[in-house]
PDB file of N, CA, C and O in Angstrom:
ATOM      1  N   PRO A   1     -15.178   5.695  -6.970  1.00  0.00           N
ATOM      2  CA  PRO A   1     -13.431   5.854  -6.705  1.00  0.00           C
ATOM      3  C   PRO A   1     -12.660   4.916  -7.670  1.00  0.00           C
ATOM      4  O   PRO A   1     -11.559   5.239  -8.117  1.00  0.00           O
ATOM      5  N   ARG A   2     -13.364   3.564  -8.025  1.00  0.00           N
ATOM      6  CA  ARG A   2     -12.508   2.522  -8.590  1.00  0.00           C
ATOM      7  C   ARG A   2     -12.424   2.747  -9.645  1.00  0.00           C
ATOM      8  O   ARG A   2     -11.589   2.244 -10.397  1.00  0.00           O
ATOM      9  N   ASP A   3     -13.679   3.947 -10.097  1.00  0.00           N
ATOM     10  CA  ASP A   3     -12.974   4.388 -12.054  1.00  0.00           C
ATOM     11  C   ASP A   3     -11.631   4.796 -11.754  1.00  0.00           C
ATOM     12  O   ASP A   3     -10.628   4.361 -12.319  1.00  0.00           O
ATOM     13  N   THR A   4     -11.661   5.712 -10.774  1.00  0.00           N
ATOM     14  CA  THR A   4     -10.527   7.188 -11.000  1.00  0.00           C
ATOM     15  C   THR A   4      -9.752   5.986 -10.696  1.00  0.00           C
ATOM     16  O   THR A   4      -9.886   5.298 -11.707  1.00  0.00           O
ATOM     17  N   CYS A   5      -9.050   5.378  -9.907  1.00  0.00           N
ATOM     18  CA  CYS A   5      -7.853   4.714  -9.667  1.00  0.00           C
ATOM     19  C   CYS A   5      -8.161   3.744 -11.127  1.00  0.00           C
ATOM     20  O   CYS A   5      -7.435   4.332 -11.928  1.00  0.00           O
ATOM     21  N   TYR A   6      -8.771   2.690 -11.848  1.00  0.00           N
ATOM     22  CA  TYR A   6      -8.487   2.559 -13.047  1.00  0.00           C
ATOM     23  C   TYR A   6      -8.164   3.503 -14.083  1.00  0.00           C
ATOM     24  O   TYR A   6      -7.340   3.109 -14.908  1.00  0.00           O
ATOM     25  N   VAL A   7      -8.590   4.565 -14.213  1.00  0.00           N
ATOM     26  CA  VAL A   7      -8.665   5.818 -15.171  1.00  0.00           C
ATOM     27  C   VAL A   7      -6.812   6.444 -15.097  1.00  0.00           C
ATOM     28  O   VAL A   7      -6.201   6.969 -16.028  1.00  0.00           O
ATOM     29  N   ALA A   8      -6.199   6.112 -13.447  1.00  0.00           N
ATOM     30  CA  ALA A   8      -5.495   6.812 -13.303  1.00  0.00           C
ATOM     31  C   ALA A   8      -4.334   5.792 -13.462  1.00  0.00           C
ATOM     32  O   ALA A   8      -3.317   6.322 -13.911  1.00  0.00           O
ATOM     33  N   SER A   9      -4.198   4.107 -13.141  1.00  0.00           N
ATOM     34  CA  SER A   9      -3.224   3.202 -13.760  1.00  0.00           C
ATOM     35  C   SER A   9      -3.060   3.311 -15.756  1.00  0.00           C
ATOM     36  O   SER A   9      -2.098   3.370 -16.521  1.00  0.00           O
ATOM     37  N   GLU A  10      -4.348   3.294 -15.908  1.00  0.00           N
ATOM     38  CA  GLU A  10      -4.521   3.603 -17.167  1.00  0.00           C
ATOM     39  C   GLU A  10      -3.333   4.472 -18.322  1.00  0.00           C
ATOM     40  O   GLU A  10      -2.435   4.260 -19.137  1.00  0.00           O
ATOM     41  N   GLY A  11      -4.484   6.047 -17.362  1.00  0.00           N
ATOM     42  CA  GLY A  11      -3.538   7.058 -17.927  1.00  0.00           C
ATOM     43  C   GLY A  11      -2.838   8.209 -16.981  1.00  0.00           C
ATOM     44  O   GLY A  11      -2.936   9.431 -16.865  1.00  0.00           O
ATOM     45  N   LEU A  12      -2.332   7.504 -16.572  1.00  0.00           N
ATOM     46  CA  LEU A  12      -1.484   8.173 -15.727  1.00  0.00           C
ATOM     47  C   LEU A  12      -0.773   9.680 -15.664  1.00  0.00           C
ATOM     48  O   LEU A  12      -0.865  10.568 -14.817  1.00  0.00           O
ATOM     49  N   PRO A  13      -0.033   9.599 -16.898  1.00  0.00           N
ATOM     50  CA  PRO A  13       0.690  10.982 -17.675  1.00  0.00           C
ATOM     51  C   PRO A  13      -0.414  11.615 -18.099  1.00  0.00           C
ATOM     52  O   PRO A  13      -0.151  12.805 -17.921  1.00  0.00           O
ATOM     53  N   GLU A  14      -1.394  11.543 -18.513  1.00  0.00           N
ATOM     54  CA  GLU A  14      -2.614  12.014 -18.938  1.00  0.00           C
ATOM     55  C   GLU A  14      -3.331  12.992 -18.053  1.00  0.00           C
ATOM     56  O   GLU A  14      -3.542  14.166 -18.357  1.00  0.00           O
ATOM     57  N   LEU A  15      -3.713  12.372 -16.859  1.00  0.00           N
ATOM     58  CA  LEU A  15      -3.973  12.821 -16.003  1.00  0.00           C
ATOM     59  C   LEU A  15      -3.054  13.923 -14.863  1.00  0.00           C
ATOM     60  O   LEU A  15      -3.392  14.598 -13.891  1.00  0.00           O
ATOM     61  N   LYS A  16      -1.902  13.703 -15.497  1.00  0.00           N
ATOM     62  CA  LYS A  16      -0.711  14.681 -14.644  1.00  0.00           C
ATOM     63  C   LYS A  16      -1.017  16.144 -15.639  1.00  0.00           C
ATOM     64  O   LYS A  16      -0.988  17.252 -15.103  1.00  0.00           O
ATOM     65  N   TYR A  17      -1.285  15.996 -17.013  1.00  0.00           N
ATOM     66  CA  TYR A  17      -1.291  17.168 -17.568  1.00  0.00           C
ATOM     67  C   TYR A  17      -2.481  17.765 -17.249  1.00  0.00           C
ATOM     68  O   TYR A  17      -2.821  18.947 -17.200  1.00  0.00           O
ATOM     69  N   SER A  18      -3.122  16.611 -17.014  1.00  0.00           N
ATOM     70  CA  SER A  18      -5.053  17.491 -16.692  1.00  0.00           C
ATOM     71  C   SER A  18      -4.649  18.279 -15.083  1.00  0.00           C
ATOM     72  O   SER A  18      -5.498  18.991 -14.546  1.00  0.00           O
ATOM     73  N   GLY A  19      -3.867  18.147 -14.709  1.00  0.00           N
ATOM     74  CA  GLY A  19      -3.438  18.862 -13.065  1.00  0.00           C
ATOM     75  C   GLY A  19      -4.300  17.892 -11.802  1.00  0.00           C
ATOM     76  O   GLY A  19      -4.931  18.306 -10.829  1.00  0.00           O
ATOM     77  N   TYR A  20      -4.003  16.249 -12.325  1.00  0.00           N
ATOM     78  CA  TYR A  20      -5.174  15.470 -11.188  1.00  0.00           C
ATOM     79  C   TYR A  20      -4.124  14.953 -10.835  1.00  0.00           C
ATOM     80  O   TYR A  20      -3.994  13.795 -11.232  1.00  0.00           O
ATOM     81  N   GLN A  21      -3.177  15.420 -10.139  1.00  0.00           N
ATOM     82  CA  GLN A  21      -1.988  15.023  -9.144  1.00  0.00           C
ATOM     83  C   GLN A  21      -2.463  14.126  -8.035  1.00  0.00           C
ATOM     84  O   GLN A  21      -2.180  12.939  -7.873  1.00  0.00           O
ATOM     85  N   PRO A  22      -3.524  15.187  -7.022  1.00  0.00           N
ATOM     86  CA  PRO A  22      -3.667  14.144  -6.132  1.00  0.00           C
ATOM     87  C   PRO A  22      -4.027  12.486  -6.138  1.00  0.00           C
ATOM     88  O   PRO A  22      -4.284  11.919  -5.076  1.00  0.00           O
ATOM     89  N   VAL A  23      -4.022  11.525  -7.850  1.00  0.00           N
ATOM     90  CA  VAL A  23      -4.576  10.228  -7.160  1.00  0.00           C
ATOM     91  C   VAL A  23      -2.961  10.017  -7.135  1.00  0.00           C
ATOM     92  O   VAL A  23      -2.681   9.447  -6.080  1.00  0.00           O
ATOM     93  N   VAL A  24      -1.988  10.229  -7.788  1.00  0.00           N
ATOM     94  CA  VAL A  24      -0.634   9.740  -7.895  1.00  0.00           C
ATOM     95  C   VAL A  24      -0.306   9.463  -6.152  1.00  0.00           C
ATOM     96  O   VAL A  24       0.025   8.350  -5.743  1.00  0.00           O
ATOM     97  N   HIS A  25      -0.466  10.695  -5.222  1.00  0.00           N
ATOM     98  CA  HIS A  25      -0.642  11.011  -4.158  1.00  0.00           C
ATOM     99  C   HIS A  25      -1.178   9.486  -3.017  1.00  0.00           C
ATOM    100  O   HIS A  25      -0.587   9.010  -2.047  1.00  0.00           O
ATOM    101  N   LEU A  26      -2.605   9.046  -3.716  1.00  0.00           N
ATOM    102  CA  LEU A  26      -3.306   7.909  -3.341  1.00  0.00           C
ATOM    103  C   LEU A  26      -2.267   6.519  -3.365  1.00  0.00           C
ATOM    104  O   LEU A  26      -2.193   5.666  -2.481  1.00  0.00           O
ATOM    105  N   TRP A  27      -1.470   6.572  -4.698  1.00  0.00           N
ATOM    106  CA  TRP A  27      -0.883   5.174  -4.453  1.00  0.00           C
ATOM    107  C   TRP A  27      -0.312   5.419  -3.227  1.00  0.00           C
ATOM    108  O   TRP A  27      -0.990   4.669  -2.525  1.00  0.00           O
ATOM    109  N   ASP A  28       0.640   6.069  -2.325  1.00  0.00           N
ATOM    110  CA  ASP A  28       1.696   6.247  -1.770  1.00  0.00           C
ATOM    111  C   ASP A  28       0.706   5.732  -0.612  1.00  0.00           C
ATOM    112  O   ASP A  28       1.081   4.709  -0.038  1.00  0.00           O
ATOM    113  N   GLU A  29      -0.363   6.236  -0.241  1.00  0.00           N
ATOM    114  CA  GLU A  29      -1.285   6.056   1.045  1.00  0.00           C
ATOM    115  C   GLU A  29      -1.975   4.573   0.754  1.00  0.00           C
ATOM    116  O   GLU A  29      -2.247   3.804   1.676  1.00  0.00           O
ATOM    117  N   PHE A  30      -2.151   4.358  -0.234  1.00  0.00           N
ATOM    118  CA  PHE A  30      -3.022   3.043  -0.655  1.00  0.00           C
ATOM    119  C   PHE A  30      -2.106   2.101  -1.245  1.00  0.00           C
ATOM    120  O   PHE A  30      -2.488   1.988  -2.410  1.00  0.00           O
ATOM    121  N   PRO A  31      -1.057   1.332  -1.056  1.00  0.00           N
ATOM    122  CA  PRO A  31      -0.169   0.500  -2.115  1.00  0.00           C
ATOM    123  C   PRO A  31      -1.162  -1.146  -2.013  1.00  0.00           C
ATOM    124  O   PRO A  31      -1.330  -1.810  -3.035  1.00  0.00           O
ATOM    125  N   PRO A  32      -1.491  -1.410  -1.217  1.00  0.00           N
ATOM    126  CA  PRO A  32      -2.840  -2.240  -1.715  1.00  0.00           C
ATOM    127  C   PRO A  32      -3.484  -2.240  -2.986  1.00  0.00           C
ATOM    128  O   PRO A  32      -3.694  -3.220  -3.701  1.00  0.00           O
ATOM    129  N   LEU A  33      -3.775  -1.061  -3.198  1.00  0.00           N
ATOM    130  CA  LEU A  33      -4.977  -0.592  -4.463  1.00  0.00           C
ATOM    131  C   LEU A  33      -3.933  -0.764  -5.700  1.00  0.00           C
ATOM    132  O   LEU A  33      -4.414  -1.154  -6.764  1.00  0.00           O
ATOM    133  N   LYS A  34      -3.005  -0.589  -5.655  1.00  0.00           N
ATOM    134  CA  LYS A  34      -1.655  -0.826  -6.401  1.00  0.00           C
ATOM    135  C   LYS A  34      -1.570  -2.314  -7.086  1.00  0.00           C
ATOM    136  O   LYS A  34      -1.630  -2.639  -8.272  1.00  0.00           O
ATOM    137  N   ASP A  35      -1.420  -3.039  -5.983  1.00  0.00           N
ATOM    138  CA  ASP A  35      -1.054  -4.177  -6.252  1.00  0.00           C
ATOM    139  C   ASP A  35      -2.460  -5.230  -6.990  1.00  0.00           C
ATOM    140  O   ASP A  35      -2.474  -6.077  -7.883  1.00  0.00           O
ATOM    141  N   ILE A  36      -3.259  -4.792  -6.311  1.00  0.00           N
ATOM    142  CA  ILE A  36      -4.930  -5.016  -7.183  1.00  0.00           C
ATOM    143  C   ILE A  36      -4.924  -4.653  -8.612  1.00  0.00           C
ATOM    144  O   ILE A  36      -5.159  -5.406  -9.557  1.00  0.00           O
ATOM    145  N   LEU A  37      -4.645  -3.489  -8.642  1.00  0.00           N
ATOM    146  CA  LEU A  37      -4.635  -3.024 -10.152  1.00  0.00           C
ATOM    147  C   LEU A  37      -3.579  -3.693 -11.097  1.00  0.00           C
ATOM    148  O   LEU A  37      -3.920  -3.772 -12.277  1.00  0.00           O
ATOM    149  N   LYS A  38      -2.327  -4.195 -10.749  1.00  0.00           N
ATOM    150  CA  LYS A  38      -1.387  -4.318 -11.461  1.00  0.00           C
ATOM    151  C   LYS A  38      -1.986  -6.084 -11.401  1.00  0.00           C
ATOM    152  O   LYS A  38      -1.676  -6.700 -12.421  1.00  0.00           O
ATOM    153  N   ALA A  39      -2.545  -6.672 -10.659  1.00  0.00           N
ATOM    154  CA  ALA A  39      -2.930  -7.979 -10.458  1.00  0.00           C
ATOM    155  C   ALA A  39      -3.627  -8.409 -11.921  1.00  0.00           C
ATOM    156  O   ALA A  39      -4.084  -9.541 -12.079  1.00  0.00           O
TER     157      ALA A  39
END
């Protein structure tokens, strides 16, 4: 899971093109994760 989060933060647009939108929804469900990635 951690790898997926890192990839989403690094190449969100790329994932969107691949049709991997579920990751975007994860940020809304797990705000703390966003803070950890931005830290």
